[in-house]
C-alpha atoms as a printed R data frame, in Angstrom:
    type eleno elety resid chain resno       x       y       z
1   ATOM     1    CA   MET     A     1 -38.853 -30.678  28.656
2   ATOM     2    CA   LEU     A     2 -36.103 -33.154  29.584
3   ATOM     3    CA   LEU     A     3 -32.923 -32.365  31.506
4   ATOM     4    CA   LEU     A     4 -30.062 -33.838  29.499
5   ATOM     5    CA   HIS     A     5 -27.122 -32.545  31.510
6   ATOM     6    CA   LYS     A     6 -26.168 -30.299  34.386
7   ATOM     7    CA   GLY     A     7 -22.800 -29.514  35.876
8   ATOM     8    CA   PHE     A     8 -19.797 -27.246  35.891
9   ATOM     9    CA   ASP     A     9 -18.729 -25.999  32.470
10  ATOM    10    CA   ALA     A    10 -15.773 -23.725  33.249
11  ATOM    11    CA   LEU     A    11 -13.314 -23.359  36.104
12  ATOM    12    CA   ASP     A    12 -10.418 -20.905  36.167
13  ATOM    13    CA   LEU     A    13  -8.058 -20.414  39.084
14  ATOM    14    CA   ALA     A    14  -4.703 -18.930  39.988
15  ATOM    15    CA   LEU     A    15  -2.018 -20.299  42.298
16  ATOM    16    CA   PRO     A    16   0.712 -18.397  44.190
17  ATOM    17    CA   MET     A    17   3.637 -20.201  42.539
18  ATOM    18    CA   THR     A    18   5.387 -20.612  39.217
19  ATOM    19    CA   ILE     A    19   7.551 -23.110  37.390
20  ATOM    20    CA   SER     A    20  11.244 -23.747  37.939
21  ATOM    21    CA   THR     A    21  13.989 -21.972  36.015
22  ATOM    22    CA   GLY     A    22  14.895 -25.277  34.339
23  ATOM    23    CA   LEU     A    23  11.414 -25.831  32.937
24  ATOM    24    CA   SER     A    24  11.168 -22.164  31.997
25  ATOM    25    CA   ASP     A    25  14.361 -22.466  29.934
26  ATOM    26    CA   GLU     A    26  13.081 -25.620  28.268
27  ATOM    27    CA   ILE     A    27   9.798 -23.951  27.308
28  ATOM    28    CA   ASP     A    28  11.692 -20.908  26.015
29  ATOM    29    CA   GLY     A    29  13.635 -23.217  23.706
30  ATOM    30    CA   VAL     A    30  10.441 -24.785  22.330
31  ATOM    31    CA   LYS     A    31   8.841 -21.353  21.870
32  ATOM    32    CA   ALA     A    32  11.861 -20.030  19.979
33  ATOM    33    CA   PHE     A    33  11.774 -23.041  17.667
34  ATOM    34    CA   LEU     A    34   8.019 -22.697  17.072
35  ATOM    35    CA   ASN     A    35   8.371 -19.038  16.189
36  ATOM    36    CA   SER     A    36  11.306 -19.741  13.855
37  ATOM    37    CA   ILE     A    37   9.228 -22.196  11.814
38  ATOM    38    CA   GLN     A    38   5.897 -20.377  12.329
39  ATOM    39    CA   GLN     A    39   4.249 -23.377  13.945
40  ATOM    40    CA   SER     A    40   1.264 -23.004  16.270
41  ATOM    41    CA   GLU     A    41   2.317 -25.531  18.916
42  ATOM    42    CA   GLY     A    42   5.017 -27.966  20.011
43  ATOM    43    CA   ASN     A    43   5.573 -30.251  22.961
44  ATOM    44    CA   ILE     A    44   7.835 -31.442  25.727
45  ATOM    45    CA   ASP     A    45   7.677 -35.126  26.644
46  ATOM    46    CA   PHE     A    46   7.477 -34.116  30.264
47  ATOM    47    CA   GLU     A    47   7.849 -37.142  32.507
48  ATOM    48    CA   ARG     A    48   5.794 -39.238  30.047
49  ATOM    49    CA   ASN     A    49   2.918 -36.759  30.127
50  ATOM    50    CA   ASN     A    50   3.203 -34.544  27.077
51  ATOM    51    CA   LEU     A    51   3.040 -30.843  27.759
52  ATOM    52    CA   ILE     A    52   1.970 -28.936  24.655
53  ATOM    53    CA   ILE     A    53   3.617 -25.525  24.281
54  ATOM    54    CA   PHE     A    54   2.115 -22.567  22.441
55  ATOM    55    CA   PRO     A    55   4.359 -19.862  20.940
56  ATOM    56    CA   ASN     A    56   2.598 -16.988  22.709
57  ATOM    57    CA   GLY     A    57   1.811 -16.252  26.328
58  ATOM    58    CA   ALA     A    58  -1.335 -14.628  27.706
59  ATOM    59    CA   ARG     A    59  -2.583 -11.386  29.137
60  ATOM    60    CA   GLY     A    60  -1.758 -10.616  32.733
61  ATOM    61    CA   GLY     A    61   1.983 -11.062  32.388
62  ATOM    62    CA   TYR     A    62   1.898 -14.815  31.672
63  ATOM    63    CA   ALA     A    63   4.914 -15.588  29.485
64  ATOM    64    CA   TYR     A    64   3.967 -19.211  28.859
65  ATOM    65    CA   HIS     A    65   0.820 -20.949  27.646
66  ATOM    66    CA   CYS     A    66   0.816 -24.734  27.882
67  ATOM    67    CA   LYS     A    67  -1.686 -27.581  27.737
68  ATOM    68    CA   PHE     A    68  -1.535 -31.154  28.973
69  ATOM    69    CA   ALA     A    69  -2.244 -33.483  26.048
70  ATOM    70    CA   GLU     A    70  -4.266 -35.992  28.037
71  ATOM    71    CA   THR     A    71  -6.609 -33.680  29.941
72  ATOM    72    CA   GLN     A    72  -6.535 -30.614  27.651
73  ATOM    73    CA   ASN     A    73  -6.309 -28.396  30.747
74  ATOM    74    CA   HIS     A    74  -4.629 -25.092  29.901
75  ATOM    75    CA   TRP     A    75  -1.860 -23.772  32.146
76  ATOM    76    CA   PHE     A    76  -0.328 -20.282  32.083
77  ATOM    77    CA   PHE     A    77   2.937 -19.419  33.807
78  ATOM    78    CA   LYS     A    78   4.900 -16.298  34.577
79  ATOM    79    CA   LYS     A    79   8.670 -16.380  34.362
80  ATOM    80    CA   PRO     A    80  10.335 -17.447  37.608
81  ATOM    81    CA   SER     A    81  12.097 -14.069  37.674
82  ATOM    82    CA   ASP     A    82   8.789 -12.149  37.498
83  ATOM    83    CA   LYS     A    83   8.201 -10.882  41.036
84  ATOM    84    CA   ARG     A    84   5.506  -8.320  40.237
85  ATOM    85    CA   ASP     A    85   2.865 -10.397  42.016
86  ATOM    86    CA   LYS     A    86   2.693 -13.819  43.595
87  ATOM    87    CA   TRP     A    87   0.111 -15.335  41.238
88  ATOM    88    CA   GLY     A    88   2.567 -17.026  38.892
89  ATOM    89    CA   THR     A    89   0.298 -19.850  37.693
90  ATOM    90    CA   ARG     A    90  -3.173 -19.721  36.162
91  ATOM    91    CA   ILE     A    91  -5.261 -22.724  35.068
92  ATOM    92    CA   SER     A    92  -8.280 -22.984  32.779
93  ATOM    93    CA   CYS     A    93  -9.883 -26.404  33.103
94  ATOM    94    CA   ALA     A    94 -11.337 -28.214  30.094
95  ATOM    95    CA   ALA     A    95 -15.137 -28.292  29.883
96  ATOM    96    CA   ARG     A    96 -15.038 -31.985  28.884
97  ATOM    97    CA   ASN     A    97 -13.325 -32.911  32.147
98  ATOM    98    CA   LEU     A    98 -15.778 -30.918  34.233
99  ATOM    99    CA   ALA     A    99 -18.710 -32.610  32.501
100 ATOM   100    CA   LEU     A   100 -17.328 -36.150  32.787
101 ATOM   101    CA   ASP     A   101 -15.423 -36.018  36.083
102 ATOM   102    CA   GLY     A   102 -17.099 -33.241  38.029
103 ATOM   103    CA   ILE     A   103 -15.278 -30.660  40.067
104 ATOM   104    CA   GLN     A   104 -13.750 -33.208  42.443
105 ATOM   105    CA   GLY     A   105 -12.394 -35.309  39.588
106 ATOM   106    CA   VAL     A   106 -10.864 -32.234  37.964
107 ATOM   107    CA   ARG     A   107  -9.195 -31.275  41.223
108 ATOM   108    CA   GLU     A   108  -7.593 -34.719  41.264
109 ATOM   109    CA   GLN     A   109  -6.369 -34.169  37.691
110 ATOM   110    CA   LEU     A   110  -4.847 -30.844  38.651
111 ATOM   111    CA   SER     A   111  -3.106 -32.444  41.624
112 ATOM   112    CA   LYS     A   112  -1.411 -34.956  39.312
113 ATOM   113    CA   GLU     A   113  -0.424 -32.227  36.861
114 ATOM   114    CA   LEU     A   114   1.051 -30.175  39.682
115 ATOM   115    CA   ASP     A   115   3.145 -33.197  40.612
116 ATOM   116    CA   PHE     A   116   4.363 -33.487  36.995
117 ATOM   117    CA   LEU     A   117   5.330 -29.812  37.110
118 ATOM   118    CA   LYS     A   118   7.010 -30.287  40.516
119 ATOM   119    CA   LEU     A   119   4.863 -27.554  42.032
120 ATOM   120    CA   VAL     A   120   3.904 -27.871  45.688
121 ATOM   121    CA   TYR     A   121   0.283 -26.857  46.186
122 ATOM   122    CA   GLU     A   122  -1.234 -26.131  49.564
123 ATOM   123    CA   PRO     A   123  -5.053 -26.417  49.509
124 ATOM   124    CA   GLY     A   124  -6.696 -23.136  50.399
125 ATOM   125    CA   THR     A   125  -4.078 -20.963  48.716
126 ATOM   126    CA   GLU     A   126  -5.889 -20.945  45.342
127 ATOM   127    CA   SER     A   127  -7.802 -17.964  43.971
128 ATOM   128    CA   LEU     A   128 -10.840 -18.823  41.835
129 ATOM   129    CA   GLY     A   129 -11.313 -16.524  38.849
130 ATOM   130    CA   ARG     A   130 -14.312 -18.013  37.058
131 ATOM   131    CA   VAL     A   131 -16.956 -20.645  37.703
132 ATOM   132    CA   ASP     A   132 -19.654 -21.631  35.162
133 ATOM   133    CA   PHE     A   133 -22.604 -23.901  35.840
134 ATOM   134    CA   ALA     A   134 -24.793 -25.144  32.985
135 ATOM   135    CA   LEU     A   135 -28.070 -26.983  32.506
136 ATOM   136    CA   ASP     A   136 -29.143 -28.462  29.144
137 ATOM   137    CA   PHE     A   137 -32.805 -29.120  28.366
138 ATOM   138    CA   LEU     A   138 -34.270 -30.910  25.371
139 ATOM   139    CA   ALA     A   139 -37.105 -28.492  24.607
140 ATOM   140    CA   PRO     A   140 -37.907 -28.364  20.873
141 ATOM   141    CA   ASP     A   141 -41.044 -26.281  21.417
142 ATOM   142    CA   PHE     A   142 -39.384 -23.611  23.540
143 ATOM   143    CA   ILE     A   143 -39.209 -20.159  21.915
144 ATOM   144    CA   LEU     A   144 -36.742 -17.727  23.453
145 ATOM   145    CA   ASN     A   145 -38.096 -14.189  23.812
146 ATOM   146    CA   PRO     A   146 -35.839 -11.523  25.372
147 ATOM   147    CA   ASP     A   147 -38.899  -9.486  26.413
148 ATOM   148    CA   HIS     A   148 -39.867 -12.216  28.854
149 ATOM   149    CA   PHE     A   149 -36.812 -11.684  31.061
150 ATOM   150    CA   ILE     A   150 -37.372  -9.694  34.235
151 ATOM   151    CA   MET     A   151 -34.592  -8.229  36.353
152 ATOM   152    CA   HIS     A   152 -35.225  -6.677  39.716
153 ATOM   153    CA   ALA     A   153 -33.013  -5.436  42.519
154 ATOM   154    CA   ARG     A   154 -34.430  -7.301  45.475
155 ATOM   155    CA   ASN     A   155 -31.117  -7.145  47.285
156 ATOM   156    CA   GLY     A   156 -29.916  -3.751  46.137
157 ATOM   157    CA   TRP     A   157 -29.278  -2.211  42.730
158 ATOM   158    CA   SER     A   158 -25.528  -2.196  43.242
159 ATOM   159    CA   GLU     A   159 -25.453  -5.989  43.030
160 ATOM   160    CA   HIS     A   160 -26.501  -6.107  39.407
161 ATOM   161    CA   ILE     A   161 -25.980  -2.716  37.913
162 ATOM   162    CA   THR     A   162 -24.063  -4.551  35.155
163 ATOM   163    CA   ASP     A   163 -26.925  -6.904  34.315
164 ATOM   164    CA   GLU     A   164 -27.227  -5.599  30.750
165 ATOM   165    CA   MET     A   165 -28.921  -7.667  28.068
166 ATOM   166    CA   GLU     A   166 -27.352  -8.824  24.809
167 ATOM   167    CA   VAL     A   167 -29.471 -10.608  22.223
168 ATOM   168    CA   HIS     A   168 -28.422 -12.703  19.228
169 ATOM   169    CA   GLY     A   169 -30.518 -14.402  16.601
170 ATOM   170    CA   ARG     A   170 -30.828 -15.484  13.005
171 ATOM   171    CA   SER     A   171 -33.490 -16.665  10.582
172 ATOM   172    CA   GLY     A   172 -36.094 -14.580  12.341
173 ATOM   173    CA   ARG     A   173 -35.642 -16.135  15.767
174 ATOM   174    CA   THR     A   174 -33.677 -15.396  18.916
175 ATOM   175    CA   THR     A   175 -30.936 -17.951  19.557
176 ATOM   176    CA   SER     A   176 -29.198 -16.394  22.553
177 ATOM   177    CA   VAL     A   177 -29.845 -13.914  25.345
178 ATOM   178    CA   THR     A   178 -27.025 -12.855  27.661
179 ATOM   179    CA   ILE     A   179 -27.597 -10.792  30.791
180 ATOM   180    CA   GLY     A   180 -24.624  -9.397  32.701
181 ATOM   181    CA   LYS     A   181 -20.953  -9.289  31.779
182 ATOM   182    CA   ASN     A   182 -17.421 -10.027  32.864
183 ATOM   183    CA   PRO     A   183 -15.968  -9.350  35.475
184 ATOM   184    CA   ASN     A   184 -19.169  -9.755  37.486
185 ATOM   185    CA   ARG     A   185 -21.743 -12.374  36.538
186 ATOM   186    CA   GLN     A   186 -23.759 -13.560  33.562
187 ATOM   187    CA   ILE     A   187 -26.748 -15.704  32.874
188 ATOM   188    CA   ILE     A   188 -27.177 -16.944  29.311
189 ATOM   189    CA   VAL     A   189 -29.955 -18.881  27.642
190 ATOM   190    CA   TYR     A   190 -28.986 -20.150  24.202
191 ATOM   191    CA   ASP     A   191 -29.523 -22.818  21.573
192 ATOM   192    CA   LYS     A   192 -26.797 -25.297  22.500
193 ATOM   193    CA   ARG     A   193 -27.716 -27.708  19.700
194 ATOM   194    CA   GLU     A   194 -26.960 -25.038  17.113
195 ATOM   195    CA   GLU     A   195 -23.552 -24.436  18.663
196 ATOM   196    CA   THR     A   196 -22.599 -28.124  18.744
197 ATOM   197    CA   ILE     A   197 -23.340 -28.732  15.061
198 ATOM   198    CA   LYS     A   198 -20.867 -26.015  14.065
199 ATOM   199    CA   LYS     A   199 -17.846 -27.706  15.607
200 ATOM   200    CA   PRO     A   200 -16.945 -31.054  17.235
201 ATOM   201    CA   SER     A   201 -18.309 -31.368  20.770
202 ATOM   202    CA   HIS     A   202 -18.527 -33.948  23.528
203 ATOM   203    CA   MET     A   203 -22.067 -32.892  24.437
204 ATOM   204    CA   PRO     A   204 -24.229 -34.926  21.976
205 ATOM   205    CA   ILE     A   205 -23.038 -38.260  23.333
206 ATOM   206    CA   ILE     A   206 -23.654 -37.047  26.901
207 ATOM   207    CA   TRP     A   207 -27.167 -36.043  25.895
208 ATOM   208    CA   GLU     A   208 -27.799 -39.397  24.230
209 ATOM   209    CA   ASP     A   209 -26.532 -41.257  27.285
210 ATOM   210    CA   SER     A   210 -28.937 -39.286  29.488
211 ATOM   211    CA   LEU     A   211 -31.858 -40.050  27.185
212 ATOM   212    CA   GLY     A   212 -30.965 -43.726  27.239
213 ATOM   213    CA   ARG     A   213 -30.908 -43.771  31.035
214 ATOM   214    CA   MET     A   214 -34.391 -42.190  31.015
215 ATOM   215    CA   ASN     A   215 -35.609 -44.736  28.427
216 ATOM   216    CA   GLU     A   216 -36.425 -41.842  26.123
217 ATOM   217    CA   PRO     A   217 -36.089 -42.105  22.318
218 ATOM   218    CA   LEU     A   218 -33.269 -40.243  20.616
219 ATOM   219    CA   PRO     A   219 -34.388 -37.259  18.551
220 ATOM   220    CA   ASP     A   220 -33.319 -36.782  14.960
221 ATOM   221    CA   TRP     A   221 -30.468 -34.337  15.546
222 ATOM   222    CA   SER     A   222 -30.560 -33.320  11.881
223 ATOM   223    CA   GLN     A   223 -34.033 -31.849  12.429
224 ATOM   224    CA   PRO     A   224 -33.745 -28.674  14.544
225 ATOM   225    CA   ALA     A   225 -37.483 -28.469  15.180
226 ATOM   226    CA   LEU     A   226 -37.341 -31.899  16.836
227 ATOM   227    CA   SER     A   227 -34.034 -31.687  18.676
228 ATOM   228    CA   ARG     A   228 -33.390 -28.217  20.025
229 ATOM   229    CA   VAL     A   229 -31.390 -28.274  23.230
230 ATOM   230    CA   TRP     A   230 -31.488 -25.064  25.250
231 ATOM   231    CA   ARG     A   231 -28.716 -24.313  27.696
232 ATOM   232    CA   VAL     A   232 -29.096 -22.133  30.763
233 ATOM   233    CA   GLU     A   233 -25.553 -21.155  31.703
234 ATOM   234    CA   ILE     A   234 -24.641 -19.166  34.790
235 ATOM   235    CA   ARG     A   235 -21.202 -17.598  34.944
236 ATOM   236    CA   PHE     A   236 -19.496 -16.056  37.965
237 ATOM   237    CA   PHE     A   237 -16.360 -14.032  37.250
238 ATOM   238    CA   LYS     A   238 -13.567 -12.834  39.490
239 ATOM   239    CA   GLU     A   239 -15.052  -9.522  40.613
240 ATOM   240    CA   TYR     A   240 -18.309 -11.114  41.687
241 ATOM   241    CA   LEU     A   241 -16.645 -14.124  43.285
242 ATOM   242    CA   LYS     A   242 -14.257 -12.056  45.380
243 ATOM   243    CA   ASN     A   243 -16.145  -8.877  46.219
244 ATOM   244    CA   LYS     A   244 -19.801  -9.920  46.159
245 ATOM   245    CA   ALA     A   245 -19.783 -13.565  47.184
246 ATOM   246    CA   GLY     A   246 -16.563 -13.726  49.225
247 ATOM   247    CA   VAL     A   247 -15.347 -16.750  47.228
248 ATOM   248    CA   ARG     A   248 -11.628 -17.278  46.835
249 ATOM   249    CA   THR     A   249 -11.049 -20.967  47.498
250 ATOM   250    CA   PHE     A   250 -12.738 -24.265  46.713
251 ATOM   251    CA   ALA     A   251 -13.950 -24.415  50.310
252 ATOM   252    CA   ASP     A   252 -15.545 -20.979  49.929
253 ATOM   253    CA   LEU     A   253 -17.227 -22.093  46.698
254 ATOM   254    CA   ALA     A   254 -18.719 -25.204  48.279
255 ATOM   255    CA   LEU     A   255 -20.371 -23.051  50.938
256 ATOM   256    CA   ALA     A   256 -21.461 -20.136  48.755
257 ATOM   257    CA   LEU     A   257 -22.469 -21.694  45.428
258 ATOM   258    CA   PRO     A   258 -26.006 -22.810  46.340
259 ATOM   259    CA   GLU     A   259 -26.963 -19.322  47.499
260 ATOM   260    CA   MET     A   260 -25.151 -17.683  44.543
261 ATOM   261    CA   LEU     A   261 -27.209 -19.732  42.094
262 ATOM   262    CA   ARG     A   262 -30.486 -19.237  43.953
263 ATOM   263    CA   LYS     A   263 -29.915 -15.489  44.072
264 ATOM   264    CA   ILE     A   264 -29.226 -15.032  40.372
265 ATOM   265    CA   VAL     A   265 -32.214 -17.102  39.201
266 ATOM   266    CA   ASP     A   266 -34.356 -15.100  41.624
267 ATOM   267    CA   GLN     A   267 -33.064 -11.688  40.543
268 ATOM   268    CA   ILE     A   268 -33.049 -12.509  36.814
269 ATOM   269    CA   ARG     A   269 -36.117 -14.509  35.782
270 ATOM   270    CA   TYR     A   270 -37.571 -15.882  32.570
271 ATOM   271    CA   THR     A   271 -41.327 -15.546  32.829
272 ATOM   272    CA   ILE     A   272 -44.736 -16.088  31.243
273 ATOM   273    CA   PRO     A   273 -46.332 -12.696  30.485
274 ATOM   274    CA   THR     A   274 -49.800 -12.003  31.851
275 ATOM   275    CA   SER     A   275 -52.173  -9.045  31.696
276 ATOM   276    CA   ASP     A   276 -50.708  -7.766  34.970
277 ATOM   277    CA   SER     A   277 -49.041  -4.405  34.328
278 ATOM   278    CA   ASN     A   278 -46.568  -5.151  37.107
279 ATOM   279    CA   ARG     A   279 -44.033  -7.347  35.319
280 ATOM   280    CA   ALA     A   280 -42.497  -8.379  38.637
281 ATOM   281    CA   ARG     A   281 -45.651 -10.406  39.320
282 ATOM   282    CA   TRP     A   282 -45.389 -12.423  36.110
283 ATOM   283    CA   PRO     A   283 -44.926 -16.118  36.974
284 ATOM   284    CA   ASP     A   284 -41.821 -18.114  36.191
285 ATOM   285    CA   HIS     A   285 -41.744 -19.983  32.913
286 ATOM   286    CA   PRO     A   286 -41.611 -23.811  33.319
287 ATOM   287    CA   LEU     A   287 -37.985 -23.637  32.141
288 ATOM   288    CA   TRP     A   288 -37.126 -21.390  35.083
289 ATOM   289    CA   GLN     A   289 -39.073 -23.585  37.463
290 ATOM   290    CA   ARG     A   290 -36.940 -26.548  36.365
291 ATOM   291    CA   VAL     A   291 -33.760 -24.529  36.779
292 ATOM   292    CA   ARG     A   292 -34.746 -23.713  40.363
293 ATOM   293    CA   GLU     A   293 -35.414 -27.390  41.055
294 ATOM   294    CA   GLU     A   294 -32.200 -28.634  39.477
295 ATOM   295    CA   ILE     A   295 -29.820 -26.274  41.279
296 ATOM   296    CA   ASP     A   296 -31.025 -27.680  44.591
297 ATOM   297    CA   CYS     A   297 -28.448 -30.478  44.638
298 ATOM   298    CA   ASP     A   298 -25.068 -31.672  45.882
299 ATOM   299    CA   PHE     A   299 -22.672 -29.936  43.503
300 ATOM   300    CA   SER     A   300 -19.630 -31.906  44.648
301 ATOM   301    CA   THR     A   301 -20.961 -35.153  43.184
302 ATOM   302    CA   ILE     A   302 -22.340 -33.926  39.850
303 ATOM   303    CA   ARG     A   303 -20.805 -35.575  36.791
304 ATOM   304    CA   SER     A   304 -21.921 -37.413  33.687
305 ATOM   305    CA   GLU     A   305 -22.136 -41.204  33.824
306 ATOM   306    CA   VAL     A   306 -21.213 -41.652  30.168
307 ATOM   307    CA   ASP     A   307 -18.204 -43.803  29.289
308 ATOM   308    CA   LYS     A   308 -15.161 -41.592  28.652
309 ATOM   309    CA   GLU     A   309 -13.796 -43.770  25.873
310 ATOM   310    CA   SER     A   310 -17.105 -43.468  24.035
311 ATOM   311    CA   VAL     A   311 -16.939 -39.681  24.342
312 ATOM   312    CA   ASP     A   312 -13.363 -39.544  23.067
313 ATOM   313    CA   ALA     A   313 -14.157 -41.850  20.131
314 ATOM   314    CA   PHE     A   314 -17.205 -39.760  19.243
315 ATOM   315    CA   VAL     A   315 -15.283 -36.481  19.371
316 ATOM   316    CA   LEU     A   316 -12.436 -37.868  17.252
317 ATOM   317    CA   ALA     A   317 -14.952 -39.074  14.672
318 ATOM   318    CA   GLU     A   318 -16.585 -35.651  14.669
319 ATOM   319    CA   LYS     A   319 -13.207 -33.949  14.208
320 ATOM   320    CA   ASP     A   320 -12.389 -36.339  11.362
321 ATOM   321    CA   GLN     A   321 -15.607 -35.398   9.559
322 ATOM   322    CA   TYR     A   322 -15.002 -31.722  10.307
323 ATOM   323    CA   LEU     A   323 -11.540 -31.872   8.734
324 ATOM   324    CA   ALA     A   324 -12.877 -33.814   5.740
325 ATOM   325    CA   ARG     A   325 -15.406 -31.040   5.102
326 ATOM   326    CA   GLN     A   326 -12.668 -28.428   5.404
327 ATOM   327    CA   ILE     A   327 -10.431 -30.276   2.910
328 ATOM   328    CA   ALA     A   328 -13.263 -30.648   0.424
329 ATOM   329    CA   GLY     A   329 -14.219 -27.009   0.811
330 ATOM   330    CA   CYS     A   330 -10.643 -25.771   0.371
331 ATOM   331    CA   ILE     A   331 -10.102 -27.834  -2.773
332 ATOM   332    CA   LEU     A   332 -13.401 -26.631  -4.198
333 ATOM   333    CA   ASN     A   333 -12.499 -23.018  -3.507
334 ATOM   334    CA   ARG     A   334  -9.061 -23.445  -5.039
335 ATOM   335    CA   ALA     A   335 -10.645 -25.000  -8.115
336 ATOM   336    CA   ALA     A   336 -12.995 -22.033  -8.417
337 ATOM   337    CA   LEU     A   337 -10.070 -19.643  -7.998
338 ATOM   338    CA   ARG     A   338  -8.320 -21.335 -10.920
339 ATOM   339    CA   GLY     A   339 -11.386 -21.400 -13.132
340 ATOM   340    CA   VAL     A   340 -11.862 -25.159 -13.071
341 ATOM   341    CA   GLU     A   341 -15.232 -26.304 -14.438
342 ATOM   342    CA   LEU     A   342 -17.331 -29.133 -13.051
343 ATOM   343    CA   ASP     A   343 -16.174 -31.673 -15.654
344 ATOM   344    CA   GLY     A   344 -12.551 -31.014 -14.699
345 ATOM   345    CA   LEU     A   345 -13.045 -31.099 -10.936
346 ATOM   346    CA   THR     A   346 -12.139 -34.778 -10.438
347 ATOM   347    CA   ASN     A   347  -8.815 -34.444 -12.295
348 ATOM   348    CA   PHE     A   348  -8.053 -31.227 -10.418
349 ATOM   349    CA   THR     A   349  -8.745 -32.921  -7.075
350 ATOM   350    CA   MET     A   350  -6.439 -35.821  -7.931
351 ATOM   351    CA   SER     A   351  -3.696 -33.418  -9.006
352 ATOM   352    CA   GLN     A   352  -3.950 -31.608  -5.683
353 ATOM   353    CA   ALA     A   353  -3.657 -34.865  -3.731
354 ATOM   354    CA   LYS     A   354  -0.581 -35.842  -5.780
355 ATOM   355    CA   MET     A   355   1.021 -32.440  -5.252
356 ATOM   356    CA   ILE     A   356   0.467 -32.618  -1.495
357 ATOM   357    CA   ALA     A   357   1.911 -36.153  -1.303
358 ATOM   358    CA   GLU     A   358   4.993 -35.074  -3.262
359 ATOM   359    CA   ASN     A   359   5.521 -32.117  -0.909
360 ATOM   360    CA   TYR     A   360   5.280 -34.467   2.077
361 ATOM   361    CA   GLU     A   361   7.950 -36.747   0.565
362 ATOM   362    CA   ALA     A   362  10.194 -33.828  -0.318
363 ATOM   363    CA   MET     A   363  10.192 -32.639   3.293
364 ATOM   364    CA   CYS     A   364  10.156 -36.015   5.005
365 ATOM   365    CA   ASP     A   365  11.659 -34.957   8.338
366 ATOM   366    CA   ARG     A   366   9.441 -31.901   8.618
367 ATOM   367    CA   THR     A   367   6.390 -33.943   7.617
368 ATOM   368    CA   LYS     A   368   7.070 -36.550  10.317
369 ATOM   369    CA   GLU     A   369   7.475 -33.840  12.925
370 ATOM   370    CA   LYS     A   370   4.208 -32.170  11.999
371 ATOM   371    CA   LEU     A   371   2.429 -35.548  11.836
372 ATOM   372    CA   ASP     A   372   3.618 -36.381  15.344
373 ATOM   373    CA   GLN     A   373   2.445 -32.969  16.557
374 ATOM   374    CA   ALA     A   374  -0.963 -33.537  15.001
375 ATOM   375    CA   LYS     A   375  -1.270 -36.951  16.657
376 ATOM   376    CA   LEU     A   376  -0.475 -35.329  19.989
377 ATOM   377    CA   LYS     A   377  -3.026 -32.597  19.368
378 ATOM   378    CA   TYR     A   378  -5.798 -35.117  18.742
379 ATOM   379    CA   GLY     A   379  -4.720 -37.545  21.446
380 ATOM   380    CA   VAL     A   380  -3.668 -40.283  19.012
381 ATOM   381    CA   GLY     A   381  -0.656 -42.403  19.946
382 ATOM   382    CA   ARG     A   382  -0.332 -40.704  23.325
383 ATOM   383    CA   PRO     A   383   2.589 -42.012  25.424
384 ATOM   384    CA   LEU     A   384   1.653 -44.577  28.090
């Protein structure tokens, strides 16, 4: 069992401020245009750091949903005129940044983005709404069994009355067990390798970098039985952070996180069954023993050592292959819909490519606009 990665995987927070009327008006203009042409996103070249705008807002009264192209951090804003509560800005940080830069690096990113937005942030005024911490283990032989989880109320039933279990699986095996729920806390054990092969992810290159640093051979990722990576993910949501752990600010988190993690892995355990009828006396599984060892660390310094440019190149290549599979699948389905037989598939595919190219030429201005938007979305040709 090898530890391939550990670190923060999600960070959400709110700030007691919102954007200026001028920026609000500018975003409104982009949103109106996006809705008029039924486009999913647009952008503002905002002080040479593109701010991507989405046509819809978000729950909680947030009129605007934006994302910085470079960092992929999502920002949500209320209208400057909305005085219903002071929390006019909410941020959801990108998992990639947390993995590569750690929590301190992400805080530096947010500081720069606040400067771009001309928002004055006073440390200690933030309100944390979600914190996830994850550990990835290469453990091909591990078999997840929901019956081996034990939950006990050592510190009072009220603390984890919501620690309900949810189990997912396929092909005759369990792939995920979730205990607890939003808005309190969760602990999840799941097959992370299976998740990453379904869509482009930055994690495989981080795993490979870790294996290289340990002088361990790379597994054949195409063979699940040889390359299963199991993630233990611990999530703390707003209700638990505020009312159970007393965590509102980054300073609070730094003090409380070690005990928060120790408590949850003590109260919710993955065990090895024995003949003892008292399940509470079953010993911890080696996976849980490693989790206990690994959370005893300095959380402020945790980050991956992998080269960022290598990660970005890998993810872009993965997205390219993902899109190629989608294109091939769509053409094949359209051919089936039209009754095309196998011997006519090549000609049909060529005709589709020609038709698409002609449509691009016929709507040259619109095509260029959408091409530029796509480049922005994938971080290609980003402004310097």
